[in-house]
C-alpha positions as CSV (number, residue, x, y, z in Angstrom):
1,M,2.6,-13.3,-0.7
2,D,2.1,-16.1,-3.4
3,S,4.6,-18.3,-4.8
4,I,4.8,-20.5,-7.9
5,S,6.2,-23.9,-7.1
6,I,7.7,-26.1,-10.0
7,R,8.9,-29.4,-10.1
8,G,11.3,-29.8,-13.3
9,G,11.2,-32.7,-15.9
10,A,8.0,-33.1,-17.2
11,R,7.6,-32.6,-20.8
12,L,4.7,-30.3,-22.1
13,N,2.0,-31.6,-24.4
14,G,-1.2,-30.3,-25.3
15,Q,-2.7,-26.9,-26.1
16,I,-2.1,-23.5,-24.6
17,P,-4.6,-20.5,-25.7
18,I,-3.2,-17.2,-25.7
19,S,-4.5,-14.2,-24.4
20,G,-4.9,-10.7,-25.6
21,A,-2.1,-8.6,-25.5
22,K,-1.1,-6.7,-22.8
23,N,0.6,-4.0,-24.0
24,A,-2.2,-3.3,-26.5
25,A,-4.8,-3.5,-23.9
26,L,-3.6,-1.1,-21.7
27,P,-3.6,2.1,-24.1
28,L,-6.7,0.5,-25.7
29,M,-8.4,1.0,-22.4
30,A,-7.3,4.7,-22.1
31,V,-8.8,5.3,-25.4
32,S,-12.3,5.0,-24.1
33,L,-11.7,8.7,-22.8
34,L,-11.3,10.2,-26.1
35,T,-15.4,9.8,-26.8
36,R,-18.5,9.9,-25.3
37,E,-19.8,6.7,-26.9
38,P,-19.3,3.0,-25.7
39,L,-16.0,1.4,-26.4
40,Y,-16.3,-2.4,-26.6
41,L,-13.2,-4.4,-26.4
42,E,-13.0,-8.3,-26.9
43,N,-10.3,-10.7,-25.7
44,L,-9.0,-8.3,-22.9
45,P,-6.7,-10.4,-21.0
46,S,-7.7,-10.6,-17.0
47,L,-4.2,-9.3,-15.6
48,A,-3.5,-7.1,-12.5
49,D,-2.7,-4.5,-14.8
50,T,-6.0,-4.2,-16.6
51,R,-7.6,-4.4,-13.5
52,F,-6.0,-1.4,-12.1
53,M,-6.0,0.4,-15.6
54,G,-9.9,-0.2,-15.1
55,E,-9.8,1.2,-11.5
56,L,-8.1,4.3,-12.6
57,L,-10.5,5.0,-15.8
58,A,-13.4,4.9,-13.3
59,T,-11.9,7.6,-11.2
60,L,-12.0,9.7,-13.9
61,G,-15.6,8.9,-14.9
62,V,-15.4,5.8,-17.4
63,E,-18.0,3.1,-16.5
64,V,-16.3,-0.1,-16.6
65,A,-18.3,-3.1,-17.2
66,Y,-16.9,-6.7,-17.7
67,G,-18.5,-9.9,-19.2
68,V,-20.9,-7.8,-21.6
69,N,-22.6,-9.3,-24.5
70,G,-22.1,-12.7,-23.3
71,G,-18.3,-12.6,-23.8
72,G,-17.3,-13.5,-20.5
73,P,-14.6,-11.4,-18.5
74,S,-12.6,-10.9,-21.5
75,A,-15.2,-8.6,-23.2
76,V,-15.5,-5.2,-21.6
77,R,-17.8,-2.0,-22.4
78,L,-15.8,1.4,-21.4
79,Q,-18.2,4.5,-21.9
80,A,-17.3,8.0,-20.4
81,P,-20.3,10.3,-21.3
82,K,-19.1,12.7,-18.9
83,L,-15.7,12.9,-17.4
84,V,-15.8,13.9,-13.6
85,S,-12.0,14.3,-13.0
86,T,-8.6,15.3,-15.0
87,L,-6.4,14.0,-12.0
88,A,-4.4,10.9,-12.1
89,P,-3.0,11.1,-8.5
90,Y,0.1,9.4,-7.3
91,D,-1.3,6.9,-5.4
92,L,-2.8,5.1,-8.4
93,V,0.3,6.2,-11.3
94,R,2.6,4.8,-9.1
95,K,1.3,0.9,-9.2
96,M,1.5,0.9,-13.1
97,R,3.7,3.1,-15.4
98,A,1.1,2.5,-18.3
99,S,-1.3,4.8,-16.1
100,F,0.3,7.5,-18.2
101,Y,-1.5,6.7,-21.3
102,V,-4.4,8.8,-20.0
103,L,-2.2,12.0,-20.0
104,G,-3.1,12.6,-23.9
105,P,-6.2,11.9,-24.2
106,L,-7.7,13.7,-21.4
107,V,-5.7,16.6,-22.5
108,A,-7.2,16.1,-26.0
109,R,-10.6,15.9,-24.8
110,E,-10.8,18.2,-21.8
111,G,-8.0,20.7,-22.7
112,E,-6.3,20.0,-19.5
113,A,-4.9,16.9,-17.1
114,K,-2.9,16.7,-13.9
115,V,-0.7,13.2,-14.0
116,S,1.6,11.9,-11.5
117,L,5.0,11.3,-13.3
118,P,5.2,7.4,-12.8
119,G,9.0,7.5,-11.3
120,G,11.6,5.0,-12.0
121,C,11.6,1.4,-12.7
122,A,13.1,-2.0,-12.2
123,I,14.7,-2.3,-15.5
124,G,15.9,1.4,-16.3
125,T,14.5,5.0,-15.8
126,R,12.2,4.8,-18.7
127,P,11.7,8.6,-18.6
128,V,8.6,10.2,-20.2
129,D,10.1,13.1,-21.8
130,Q,9.3,12.1,-25.1
131,H,5.8,11.7,-24.5
132,L,5.7,15.4,-23.0
133,M,7.6,16.5,-26.3
134,A,4.9,15.2,-28.5
135,L,2.3,16.8,-26.3
136,E,3.9,20.3,-26.5
137,S,4.5,20.0,-30.5
138,L,0.8,19.8,-30.5
139,G,0.5,23.2,-28.4
140,A,-0.1,22.0,-25.1
141,H,1.4,23.8,-22.3
142,I,3.3,21.5,-19.7
143,D,4.2,22.3,-16.3
144,L,6.3,20.0,-13.9
145,Q,5.1,20.7,-10.2
146,D,5.6,18.6,-7.0
147,G,5.7,15.2,-9.0
148,Y,3.0,16.1,-11.5
149,V,2.6,16.9,-15.1
150,L,0.1,19.6,-15.5
151,A,-0.8,20.0,-19.2
152,K,-2.9,22.5,-20.7
153,A,-4.3,23.4,-24.1
154,P,-7.7,25.5,-23.0
155,N,-8.3,26.2,-26.9
156,G,-7.8,22.2,-28.0
157,L,-4.5,20.7,-29.4
158,V,-3.4,21.6,-33.0
159,G,-1.5,19.5,-35.7
160,A,2.1,19.2,-35.9
161,E,5.2,17.5,-37.3
162,I,6.4,15.2,-34.5
163,A,10.0,13.5,-34.9
164,F,11.1,11.2,-32.2
165,P,14.9,11.1,-31.9
166,F,14.4,7.4,-31.4
167,V,11.9,4.6,-31.4
168,T,9.5,4.5,-28.4
169,V,6.5,2.9,-28.4
170,G,4.7,4.7,-25.2
171,A,5.4,8.3,-26.8
172,T,4.1,7.0,-30.4
173,V,0.8,6.1,-28.7
174,T,0.6,9.1,-26.6
175,A,0.9,11.2,-29.6
176,L,-1.2,9.4,-31.8
177,M,-4.1,9.2,-29.3
178,A,-3.5,13.0,-28.6
179,A,-3.6,13.7,-32.2
180,T,-6.8,12.0,-33.1
181,L,-8.7,15.3,-31.8
182,A,-5.9,17.9,-32.9
183,K,-7.0,20.5,-35.5
184,G,-5.4,19.9,-38.9
185,R,-2.6,17.2,-39.9
186,T,-0.4,15.3,-37.6
187,T,2.9,13.6,-38.9
188,I,4.8,11.5,-36.3
189,Q,8.3,10.6,-37.8
190,N,10.2,7.7,-36.4
191,A,7.2,6.1,-35.2
192,A,7.4,3.0,-33.5
193,R,6.2,0.2,-35.7
194,E,5.2,-2.6,-33.0
195,P,2.0,-4.7,-33.6
196,E,0.5,-2.9,-30.2
197,V,0.8,0.5,-31.7
198,S,-0.9,-0.9,-35.0
199,D,-3.7,-2.0,-32.7
200,V,-4.5,1.0,-31.1
201,A,-4.4,3.1,-34.6
202,D,-6.9,0.2,-36.0
203,C,-9.2,0.8,-32.9
204,L,-8.9,4.5,-33.3
205,N,-10.1,4.3,-37.1
206,A,-13.0,2.0,-36.1
207,M,-14.0,4.8,-34.0
208,G,-13.8,7.4,-36.6
209,A,-10.1,8.8,-36.6
210,R,-8.1,9.3,-39.9
211,I,-4.7,7.7,-39.4
212,S,-3.0,6.3,-42.3
213,G,0.7,4.6,-42.5
214,I,-0.2,2.3,-39.7
215,G,2.7,-0.4,-39.5
216,T,5.2,2.1,-41.0
217,A,7.9,4.4,-39.3
218,T,5.5,7.4,-40.4
219,L,1.9,8.0,-39.1
220,T,0.0,10.6,-40.6
221,V,-3.4,11.8,-38.2
222,D,-5.8,14.1,-39.3
223,G,-7.7,15.6,-36.7
224,V,-11.4,14.9,-36.3
225,A,-14.0,16.8,-34.2
226,Q,-15.0,14.0,-32.3
227,L,-14.4,10.3,-32.1
228,G,-17.5,7.5,-31.8
229,G,-17.9,4.3,-30.4
230,A,-16.7,0.7,-31.8
231,T,-15.8,-3.0,-30.8
232,H,-12.6,-3.9,-31.2
233,R,-11.0,-7.4,-30.4
234,V,-7.8,-7.0,-29.1
235,L,-4.5,-8.9,-31.0
236,P,-2.9,-11.8,-29.4
237,D,-0.1,-11.4,-27.1
238,R,3.1,-11.9,-29.0
239,I,5.2,-11.9,-25.6
240,E,2.8,-14.7,-24.1
241,T,3.4,-16.2,-27.6
242,G,7.2,-16.3,-27.3
243,T,7.3,-16.9,-23.8
244,Y,5.0,-20.3,-24.0
245,A,7.0,-21.3,-27.4
246,M,10.5,-21.1,-25.3
247,A,8.6,-23.0,-22.4
248,V,8.3,-26.0,-24.9
249,A,11.7,-25.2,-26.1
250,I,13.1,-26.0,-22.6
251,A,10.8,-28.6,-21.5
252,G,10.5,-30.3,-24.7
253,G,7.4,-31.8,-25.9
254,E,4.8,-30.6,-28.4
255,V,1.9,-27.7,-27.8
256,D,-0.5,-26.0,-29.8
257,L,-0.8,-22.3,-29.0
258,I,-4.6,-21.4,-29.8
259,G,-4.6,-18.0,-31.3
260,A,-1.2,-17.3,-32.0
261,R,-0.1,-15.2,-35.1
262,A,3.5,-16.0,-36.5
263,D,3.4,-12.6,-38.3
264,L,3.9,-11.2,-34.9
265,V,6.7,-13.3,-34.0
266,Q,8.5,-14.2,-36.9
267,R,11.9,-13.0,-35.7
268,V,11.2,-15.6,-32.6
269,I,10.3,-18.1,-34.7
270,D,13.4,-17.9,-36.8
271,V,15.7,-17.7,-33.8
272,L,13.9,-20.9,-32.3
273,S,14.3,-22.7,-35.4
274,E,18.2,-22.1,-35.5
275,A,18.2,-23.5,-31.9
276,G,16.2,-26.7,-33.3
277,V,12.9,-26.1,-32.1
278,E,10.2,-26.8,-34.5
279,V,7.4,-24.2,-35.0
280,A,4.7,-24.3,-37.7
281,E,1.8,-22.7,-38.7
282,T,-1.5,-24.3,-38.1
283,N,-5.5,-23.6,-38.6
284,E,-5.6,-22.6,-35.1
285,G,-2.1,-20.9,-34.3
286,L,1.4,-22.1,-34.2
287,R,2.5,-25.7,-33.0
288,V,6.0,-25.7,-31.3
289,A,7.9,-28.8,-30.6
290,R,11.4,-30.3,-29.5
291,N,11.8,-33.9,-29.2
292,G,14.6,-36.1,-28.6
293,H,17.5,-33.8,-29.0
294,R,19.3,-31.1,-26.8
295,A,19.0,-27.6,-28.1
296,R,21.8,-25.3,-29.9
297,S,23.1,-22.2,-28.6
298,T,21.9,-19.4,-30.7
299,D,22.8,-15.5,-30.6
300,I,20.3,-12.7,-30.0
301,T,20.3,-8.8,-30.2
302,T,17.2,-7.1,-28.7
303,E,15.7,-4.8,-31.2
304,P,12.6,-2.8,-31.8
305,F,9.7,-4.5,-33.9
306,P,10.6,-6.8,-36.1
307,G,13.7,-7.6,-34.2
308,F,13.8,-9.9,-31.4
309,P,11.9,-8.2,-28.4
310,T,13.4,-7.1,-25.3
311,D,10.4,-8.5,-23.2
312,L,11.7,-12.0,-24.6
313,Q,15.0,-11.7,-23.8
314,A,14.9,-12.9,-20.0
315,Q,12.9,-16.0,-21.2
316,F,15.6,-16.6,-24.3
317,M,18.3,-16.5,-21.6
318,A,16.8,-19.3,-19.7
319,F,16.3,-21.5,-22.5
320,M,20.2,-20.8,-23.5
321,A,21.3,-21.6,-19.8
322,T,20.3,-25.5,-20.9
323,A,21.2,-25.4,-24.6
324,E,24.4,-27.0,-26.1
325,G,27.2,-24.3,-26.7
326,E,27.6,-20.6,-25.6
327,S,25.4,-18.0,-26.9
328,T,25.6,-14.3,-26.7
329,I,22.3,-12.2,-25.6
330,K,22.6,-8.1,-26.1
331,E,20.5,-6.0,-24.6
332,T,19.8,-2.6,-26.5
333,I,16.5,-1.4,-25.6
334,F,16.7,-1.0,-21.7
335,E,19.8,-0.8,-19.2
336,N,19.4,-3.0,-16.2
337,R,17.7,-5.6,-18.1
338,F,20.2,-8.5,-16.8
339,M,18.5,-8.4,-12.9
340,H,17.3,-12.2,-13.5
341,V,21.2,-13.2,-14.2
342,P,22.1,-13.9,-10.1
343,E,18.4,-15.9,-9.8
344,L,19.0,-17.8,-12.8
345,S,22.7,-18.4,-11.8
346,R,21.0,-19.7,-8.1
347,L,19.7,-22.7,-10.7
348,G,23.0,-23.4,-12.1
349,A,22.9,-21.4,-15.0
350,E,26.4,-20.4,-16.2
351,I,26.0,-16.5,-17.1
352,S,28.5,-13.6,-17.4
353,V,27.7,-10.2,-17.7
354,D,29.6,-7.2,-19.4
355,G,27.6,-3.9,-20.0
356,Q,25.0,-4.7,-21.9
357,S,25.9,-8.2,-23.1
358,A,25.2,-11.6,-21.5
359,S,27.3,-14.4,-22.3
360,V,25.4,-17.9,-21.6
361,T,27.1,-21.4,-21.4
362,G,24.7,-24.0,-21.4
363,V,24.6,-26.7,-18.6
364,E,23.1,-30.2,-18.9
365,R,20.6,-29.8,-16.1
366,L,19.6,-27.0,-14.0
367,K,18.8,-27.4,-10.3
368,G,16.0,-26.6,-8.2
369,A,16.1,-23.3,-5.5
370,P,14.0,-20.9,-4.4
371,V,14.7,-17.6,-6.3
372,M,12.9,-14.0,-6.5
373,A,11.3,-12.1,-9.1
374,T,12.5,-8.6,-9.8
375,D,10.1,-7.6,-12.6
376,L,7.7,-9.1,-15.1
377,R,9.9,-10.8,-17.4
378,A,12.2,-12.1,-15.1
379,S,9.8,-13.6,-12.9
380,V,8.5,-15.8,-15.9
381,S,12.0,-16.6,-16.9
382,L,12.4,-18.3,-13.6
383,V,9.2,-20.3,-14.1
384,L,10.3,-21.6,-17.3
385,A,13.8,-22.2,-15.9
386,G,12.0,-24.2,-13.4
387,L,10.5,-26.6,-15.6
388,A,14.2,-27.7,-16.7
389,A,15.6,-27.9,-13.4
390,E,16.1,-31.0,-11.1
391,G,13.8,-31.2,-8.2
392,E,11.8,-28.1,-7.0
393,T,11.9,-24.3,-7.9
394,V,10.1,-22.0,-5.6
395,V,9.7,-18.5,-7.5
396,N,8.7,-15.7,-4.7
397,R,7.3,-12.4,-5.2
398,V,5.0,-13.3,-8.2
399,Y,3.0,-10.4,-8.0
400,H,5.1,-9.4,-10.8
401,L,4.0,-12.5,-12.7
402,D,0.2,-11.7,-12.3
403,R,0.7,-8.2,-13.9
404,G,1.3,-9.8,-17.5
405,F,0.5,-13.3,-17.6
406,E,-3.0,-14.6,-17.3
407,R,-3.6,-18.0,-15.4
408,I,0.2,-19.4,-16.2
409,E,0.3,-22.0,-13.6
410,E,-3.1,-23.3,-15.1
411,K,-2.0,-23.0,-18.7
412,L,1.6,-24.9,-18.1
413,G,-0.2,-27.1,-15.6
414,A,-2.7,-28.3,-18.1
415,C,-0.1,-29.4,-20.8
416,G,1.7,-31.4,-17.8
417,A,3.8,-29.3,-16.0
418,D,4.3,-30.0,-12.2
419,I,3.4,-26.2,-11.4
420,R,1.4,-25.1,-8.7
421,R,0.3,-21.4,-6.9
422,V,1.3,-21.5,-2.9
423,S,-0.5,-18.8,-1.2
424,S,1.3,-17.4,1.9
């Protein structure tokens, strides 16, 4: 099993290209199930999760071709002229929760689907009940049998009013995809406003869907009989953008994040600025710099977009572990999302947790040590902490990291970090 070794103390200088957003790419790949025509996706990140989604779609009958139109591995064509299965089995779905995104499109196109429940998660239960509520509202009959969701709508889905009791990105995307082929109008209230949801909606509209209210809490979908093909570029990953911005904040230096968009990470920019990190827009993206001074402690509370993302909470905690003063970090999105705290503490971080709130007292210098990744965002927070630690930090179980970060050791290494992958 691979690990990542980091020797801290090196400043970062150079350029880091920002990949396509994983959290948009996975549902965008599932969108291909809604049409018989080819869907071309550009800027698709090369990750364990996107490769796995491609494998799952192939079992359903989607033809998946990478490197099309001279676009390299980030350009993919997905086409499903005829689906050969509506079954997403446990052995596939258990590997990645985002596999559940195939449920809505399968029911919308084929009138039935059998998809394994994805089970629990290291950062909380993350139930799928709102996905199922949305499909039932659209007229699907849902049964739960032996760990599977059996969804049927033999006469097709029908437009409806869907009101989510809380903001949920996954269920909003499921409702959006399913409603595109439903008869009549669907209104989605309390819809998630995350940029990844808007990216999926923009792609669906390019395919012939009729979605309005994109980027707001109320989405209106007028169903169409069929969708066509399209070419769509995946938006840049705001979580990767924020992660590398915090890498510079932790290690010091100056780095250009090529392809990054300020509008996707404005709250993060504001928080970094409060902490004394300089972030400026350029013609190519964002420039992040911290030179000659120690960062200031800053408080955050995780919130749905446009608030501070929960997926950057662990990285920010690593940053605050070396800032001057005491900061408070409140997690409001997921339970059990402080699992990185014991590992950061092994590096010398001073952190105390009380429920969903953590207090971080910054130290002058962290100390390198072997640490263990517990989930995707926790693993990258340990890499960032290693950039600021004396001696060697070894992050084990980095398969978590490979699910969401493309070539992280290469990108950081190109900017001067002493980082390498060690194969077992």
